[in-house]
MIDOSE-1310 file (N, C-alpha, C; in nm, 2 decimals, decimal comma, always signed):
residues 68
xxxx	+8,66/+10,42/+9,69/+8,68/+10,28/+9,70/+8,85/+10,26/+9,69; +8,90/+10,19/+9,79/+9,05/+10,17/+9,78/+9,12/+10,06/+9,67; +9,23/+10,07/+9,67/+9,29/+9,99/+9,57/+9,27/+9,83/+9,57; +9,26/+9,78/+9,71/+9,23/+9,64/+9,73/+9,08/+9,61/+9,70
xxxx	+8,99/+9,69/+9,76/+8,86/+9,68/+9,71/+8,84/+9,70/+9,57; +8,89/+9,77/+9,50/+8,88/+9,77/+9,34/+8,94/+9,65/+9,27; +9,06/+9,61/+9,32/+9,11/+9,49/+9,26/+9,02/+9,35/+9,31; +8,96/+9,36/+9,41/+8,86/+9,25/+9,43/+8,74/+9,25/+9,34
xxxx	+8,70/+9,36/+9,32/+8,58/+9,37/+9,21/+8,63/+9,31/+9,08; +8,74/+9,36/+9,05/+8,78/+9,31/+8,91/+8,81/+9,15/+8,90; +8,85/+9,10/+9,01/+8,85/+8,94/+9,03/+8,73/+8,89/+9,03; +8,62/+8,94/+9,08/+8,49/+8,91/+9,11/+8,43/+8,88/+8,95
xxxx	+8,45/+9,00/+8,89/+8,41/+9,02/+8,75/+8,45/+8,91/+8,66; +8,59/+8,90/+8,67/+8,67/+8,82/+8,59/+8,61/+8,66/+8,61; +8,60/+8,60/+8,75/+8,56/+8,47/+8,77/+8,43/+8,47/+8,74; +8,33/+8,55/+8,75/+8,18/+8,55/+8,70/+8,18/+8,53/+8,56
xxxx	+8,28/+8,59/+8,48/+8,26/+8,56/+8,36/+8,32/+8,45/+8,29; +8,41/+8,39/+8,38/+8,50/+8,26/+8,34/+8,48/+8,17/+8,47; +8,36/+8,12/+8,51/+8,34/+8,03/+8,62/+8,41/+7,90/+8,62; +8,45/+7,85/+8,49/+8,51/+7,71/+8,50/+8,66/+7,72/+8,53
xxxx	+8,73/+7,84/+8,55/+8,86/+7,85/+8,59/+8,90/+7,83/+8,71; +8,81/+7,81/+8,81/+8,83/+7,80/+8,93/+8,86/+7,65/+8,97; +8,95/+7,61/+9,02/+8,96/+7,44/+9,04/+8,89/+7,42/+9,17; +8,87/+7,28/+9,16/+8,79/+7,23/+9,27/+8,88/+7,22/+9,43
xxxx	+9,01/+7,20/+9,41/+9,10/+7,22/+9,51/+9,11/+7,33/+9,56; +9,07/+7,37/+9,70/+9,07/+7,51/+9,75/+9,21/+7,56/+9,77; +9,30/+7,48/+9,79/+9,45/+7,56/+9,76/+9,49/+7,62/+9,65; +9,47/+7,50/+9,53/+9,50/+7,59/+9,41/+9,41/+7,70/+9,37
xxxx	+9,29/+7,69/+9,42/+9,20/+7,82/+9,39/+9,23/+7,92/+9,46; +9,28/+7,91/+9,57/+9,33/+8,04/+9,66/+9,44/+8,10/+9,59; +9,55/+8,01/+9,56/+9,65/+8,07/+9,47/+9,63/+8,14/+9,36; +9,53/+8,07/+9,28/+9,49/+8,15/+9,14/+9,41/+8,28/+9,17
xxxx	+9,33/+8,28/+9,26/+9,28/+8,40/+9,31/+9,37/+8,51/+9,37; +9,44/+8,46/+9,46/+9,55/+8,55/+9,52/+9,64/+8,60/+9,40; +9,68/+8,54/+9,31/+9,77/+8,57/+9,22/+9,69/+8,68/+9,12; +9,57/+8,66/+9,06/+9,50/+8,74/+9,00/+9,47/+8,88/+9,07
xxxx	+9,45/+8,86/+9,22/+9,42/+8,99/+9,28/+9,56/+9,07/+9,28; +9,68/+9,01/+9,29/+9,78/+9,08/+9,31/+9,81/+9,15/+9,18; +9,79/+9,08/+9,06/+9,81/+9,15/+8,92/+9,72/+9,25/+8,92; +9,58/+9,25/+8,93/+9,49/+9,36/+8,91/+9,53/+9,47/+9,01
xxxx	+9,57/+9,45/+9,15/+9,63/+9,55/+9,23/+9,73/+9,63/+9,17; +9,84/+9,55/+9,12/+9,96/+9,62/+9,08/+9,92/+9,70/+8,96; +9,83/+9,66/+8,87/+9,77/+9,74/+8,75/+9,71/+9,86/+8,81; +9,63/+9,85/+8,90/+9,55/+9,98/+8,95/+9,66/+10,06/+9,02
xxxx	+9,75/+10,03/+9,08/+9,85/+10,12/+9,14/+9,93/+10,17/+9,03; +9,97/+10,11/+8,92/+10,04/+10,17/+8,81/+9,96/+10,27/+8,75; +9,85/+10,23/+8,72/+9,77/+10,34/+8,66/+9,76/+10,47/+8,75; +9,73/+10,43/+8,86/+9,70/+10,56/+8,95/+9,86/+10,65/+8,95
xxxx	+9,96/+10,57/+8,96/+10,09/+10,65/+8,96/+10,10/+10,71/+8,85; +10,06/+10,66/+8,74/+10,08/+10,74/+8,60/+10,00/+10,86/+8,59; +9,87/+10,85/+8,64/+9,79/+10,96/+8,64/+9,82/+11,06/+8,73; +9,90/+11,02/+8,84/+9,94/+11,13/+8,92/+10,06/+11,19/+8,87
xxxx	+10,14/+11,12/+8,82/+10,28/+11,20/+8,75/+10,22/+11,28/+8,64; +10,13/+11,24/+8,56/+10,07/+11,35/+8,45/+10,01/+11,45/+8,51; +9,94/+11,43/+8,64/+9,88/+11,56/+8,67/+10,00/+11,66/+8,72; +10,10/+11,60/+8,80/+10,20/+11,69/+8,87/+10,29/+11,75/+8,74
xxxx	+10,31/+11,69/+8,64/+10,39/+11,73/+8,53/+10,31/+11,83/+8,47; +10,15/+11,83/+8,42/+10,09/+11,92/+8,36/+10,08/+12,05/+8,46; +10,06/+12,03/+8,58/+10,05/+12,14/+8,69/+10,17/+12,23/+8,66; +10,31/+12,18/+8,68/+10,43/+12,25/+8,68/+10,44/+12,28/+8,54
xxxx	+10,40/+12,23/+8,44/+10,41/+12,30/+8,30/+10,34/+12,42/+8,28; +10,23/+12,41/+8,34/+10,11/+12,54/+8,34/+10,18/+12,65/+8,44; +10,24/+12,60/+8,54/+10,29/+12,72/+8,64/+10,42/+12,77/+8,57; +10,51/+12,72/+8,52/+10,61/+12,77/+8,43/+10,58/+12,86/+8,31
xxxx	+10,45/+12,81/+8,23/+10,43/+12,92/+8,15/+10,37/+13,04/+8,20; +10,30/+13,06/+8,32/+10,27/+13,17/+8,38/+10,38/+13,27/+8,39; +10,50/+13,22/+8,44/+10,60/+13,32/+8,48/+10,71/+13,32/+8,37; +10,67/+13,30/+8,23/+10,79/+13,33/+8,13/+10,77/+13,47/+8,08
């Protein structure tokens, strides 16, 4: 699942849990949903970036230990 689809699933779960938060006006509803999607997408990207950095750091730490 890519990061956009994952963020969409988080938005779906959020609004199923909080159905009263979607306004009747379609423009306002779109803005709220789009903003929430952007926030979740940024969170997913940041988490993946952190995990990737930790993996690379641990790889090079282990590699350095072999050659000491």
